[in-house]
N, C-alpha and C positions, 0 to 999 in steps of 0.2 A: 126093445122087442118084448112081446109077451112070452115067447119061448124060442130061444136061440137054437135048441136042438132040432127044430124042424128045418133049419137052414142047412143045406148040404155044404155050401162053401161061401165064405165071404172074406173080404180083406179090407184093411184100413190103409189108405194112401195119404201121405203127408206131402203136399205139393205134387211131386212126381215120383216119390220114393214109397214103396210098399213097406210099411213098418210092422204090420201084423197079418199073418195068414192063418185061416181056420178052415179045416176040412175034416169031414166025418168025425165031428166031435173031438177033434184034436187040434192043438196049436202047432202048426208047422214051423213058423218062425215068428220072432218078436225082437226087433232091433233095439227096443228100449225096455227090455224085460227087467232091468235092475231098478227101474223107477215107474213101472206100470203094472197094472193087474187087469185081468179079464174074467168076467163072470158069465159062464155059458148059459146059466138059467135064464137070464134076461138080456144077454148080449151087451152088458155094460163094459166099456173100455175106459179105464181110469189112468190118467197120467199125473204123477206127483212131481213136486219140486220143479215147477215150470220156470223157464227162463225166457229172455227175450227171443232166443233162437227158436222157441217153440211156437211162436206166432206165425200164422199162415193159413192155408186152405187144407182142410181135412175132408177126404172123400171116402164114403162107405159103399162098397159094391157087394151085392148079395146074389147068390145063385141057388135056386130052390131044387135043382135036379142036376144030375151028372152031365147032361148034355150041354149045359151052360147057356141054353137059349132063354130060359126064364130069368132074366137079369134085371136087377133094380139098382139105382144109383142115387145117393143122397150126398149133398155137400154142405159143409158149414165153414164159416170163417172164424178163426180164433185170433183175438187181439190181446196182446200182453201189455198191461199198463202198470207201472210202478206207482204207488200211492204218493200223494203230496205230503211231504214231511213237515214243512213249516212255511210261513208266509212272512215276507218282509214288506212293511208299509212305511214309506218315506214321504214326509210332507214338508211343505215350506210355506210360510205366511208371507205374501208379497206386500209391497209398501202401501197399497190402497185397500188391503183387507182381503184380496183374493187368496185362495189356497190352492197350491199345486201339489198333487199327490200322485205317487207311483206305487204300484203293487207288483210284487214278484214272488215266485215260489222257488223253494229249494227242493230239488228232486221232483219226481212225478212226471208222468207222460201225458201229453195232450191237455195241459191245464186250461181251464175256462174261468174267466174273471167276471165278477158281479159286484157292483157297488150299491149299497143301501145307506139311507140316512134316516135314523130313527125307526128302523125296521121296514122302511119302504124304499122301493127302487128309485134311484135318482132320475129326475126328469130333465129334459133339455132346457127348461126355464131356469133351472138351478145351476147349469153348467155354462162356462165360457168356451170350453173345448172338451172333446171326448164324448162318450156316452156311458150308460150304466154297465156296459160290458167291455169297456176299454181297459187297457192296462195302465194308461196314464190319463189323468183328468185334471181340469182346473175349475174350481168352484167360484161362484160369484161372491161379492162382498157380503150380501145380506143372508147367506146360507149359514145356519148354525145348528149344532146338534152333534150326535155321535155318528161318525162316519165309519162304516164297516166295509172291508174288502174281503170277499170270499173267493177262494180258489178251489176248484173242484175238477175231478175227472170221473170216469165211470166207477172207480173203486174207492174214492176218498173225497173228503171235503174238509178244508181248514180255513179259518177266518181270523182277521186281525182288526181291532177297533182303535179309533183315534178321535179325539175331540177336534172340531173345527177351530178356526182362528179366533172367533168370537169378537170380531171388530164391530164397533158401533158407530153409526153415522150421527155426527153432531152438527146441528144447524142453529146458528144464533147470530145476533148482532152485538158487537162490542160497544162499550160506552162511547168510543170515538167514531161510531158509525160504520165500522168495518164489518161486512157480512162474512161469516165463516160457515163453510160446508165441507166437512172433511171426515174421513174414516179414521178412528183411533183404536188402538189395541186396548183391551180391558184393563191393563195395568199402567197405562201411560196417562200423564196429565193432559188436560185439554185447555184450550184458550177460552172456552165458553164459561161465563159466570154461572154459578149454581142457580137453578130455578127457585123463585120465592113465591109464596101465595100472594094474591092480590091484596093490597092494603097493608102489607107488612114489609118492614125494612129487612134487607138481607142480613143474615148473621154469619158468623164465622165457623159454624158447625161443619164438620167434615162429611161430605156426601159419599155415596158409593163410588162415584166417579171423581177422582181428584181433579181439582180445577185451579187455574191461575186467574185471579180477578183483582181489580183495584179496590182498595178499602177506603179511599177518600177522593173527593173531587177537587182538583186544583187547576183552575182555569188560567192561572198566571204563569204556569210553567216553572215556578220556584219549587224548591224542595219543601216537603210537608212541614218540617220543624220550623224553618225560616218563615214560612207563610203564617203559621200559627203565632209565632213570636211577634210578627208585625201587627197582626190583628190585636194581640193583647196590649202592645205598646200604644196603639191608637186609642183603644178603649180607656187605658189608664190616663192618657193625656186629656181626653174629653172630660173624664170624671174629675181630674185635678183642676181643670179650668172652671168647671161648675162650682167646685168647692171654694176656690179662691174668689170667684165673683160674689158668692153669697157672703163670704167672710168680710170682704171689703164693704159690702152694702151694710152689713150689721154694724161695723165700726163707725161708718159715717153717721148712722142714726144716733149712736151713743154720743158721739162727739158733738152733734148738734144740740142734743138735750143738755149736755153738761156745760156748754158755752153760753147759755142764757144768763144775763146780768140784771140783777135787781138794783136799780138806782132810786134812792129815796131823797126827797128834798123837803126840808122842813121850813115852813114859813112862820115867823114870829107872830104875826097878827092873825093868822088864820089857823083854824084847827083842822084844816084839810091837809091830808098828806097825799102828795102826788107820787105815784109810782110809775116809772117809765120802764117798759120792758123792751129791750132791744136785743136782738139776736146777733150772733156773730156774723150772720149772713148780711144783715143790714149795714154793718160796719164796713163790709167789703163793698 
């Protein structure tokens, strides 16, 4: 009011009980005077130390003259809400990379929930169940980032953050021809061999995603050491055979040259010497 002194009589009513009476610039009664105050200059009525029991309908009735005919009435609704004290965010990573999350508040009246991912509200394309204002949600496998649950009411707002599961979809074909398409946690090993640039052999360097892969091709099904030993034995035998062959060949040539016999025949009457060359082969 601009000036409460111009009002002859008025009263405050809480639900159906008159808690304040004013008449001829005097307070006639005040049921909560120990925690309330009234300012006649502007008609302000103040209630301190509110509790849940103070919530309800308040009605102001004013009378500008003694006859009581010039009457005005105004009503307001007072709602008492306790602030949200804390937020509990519980999450679980499912086997295929989905994330189930539940948000709850301790204390607080009339809590309202809101989910965001990276500062933006969750969309239905990112959710398997629930919505951005549900208390319980389930995220899809390919959703990653900082998940935030906010709990608010008319007098407070509190939030809690959590990282999503971070699963990664691996798709590859193993050396034996098996096709793999599976979601893996960021810290788990995968069955996929590490990717290599074209034209280069795969190395044994550790990638960001640990992997299990074969380091040798063994088409016989034998253990790698036995397979390598057999190959080495075969090569050794071949080389030994070649060496023996050429050694025997060389010995035969030397023997043929050394077995040549010079036979000389002298004739008394002639001065001609006949030399007959016969090889060991001819004698055979």
